[in-house]
C-alpha positions, 0 to 999 in steps of 0.5 A, a space after each residue: 759567402 767565401 769562395 774556395 781558392 781557385 788553385 785548390 779547386 783546380 788541384 782537386 779537379 785534377 786529382 779527381 780526374 786522375 783517380 777516376 781514370 785510374 780506378 776505371 782502368 784498374 779498380 782497387 779498394 785503395 783507389 776507391 778510398 782516395 776517390 771518395 776522399 777527393 769527392 768529399 773534399 770537393 763537396 765540402 769546399 764547394 758547399 755541395 752534397 753531390 759530386 755532380 753539384 760539386 763539379 758544376 760549382 768548381 767550374 763556376 769558381 774557375 770561371 770567376 777566377 778567370 774573369 777576375 784574371 787571378 786565382 785569388 779567393 774572393 768573398 761574395 
């Protein structure tokens, strides 16, 4: 199985966190759509179906990249 690129995952996680905070502070339909989009993308790139599972999988991707000492994608 191919692992997603750690840099891409890190970017998605950052975007997800930013949108979560902004949507909590000032909810809007536009922010909801953007949050749904990044949530979907996180799920697709990690091969999961829920945001909880996607966040856990993203953490594993980043841990594995750190263990390798790089952000290079790697086939498992």
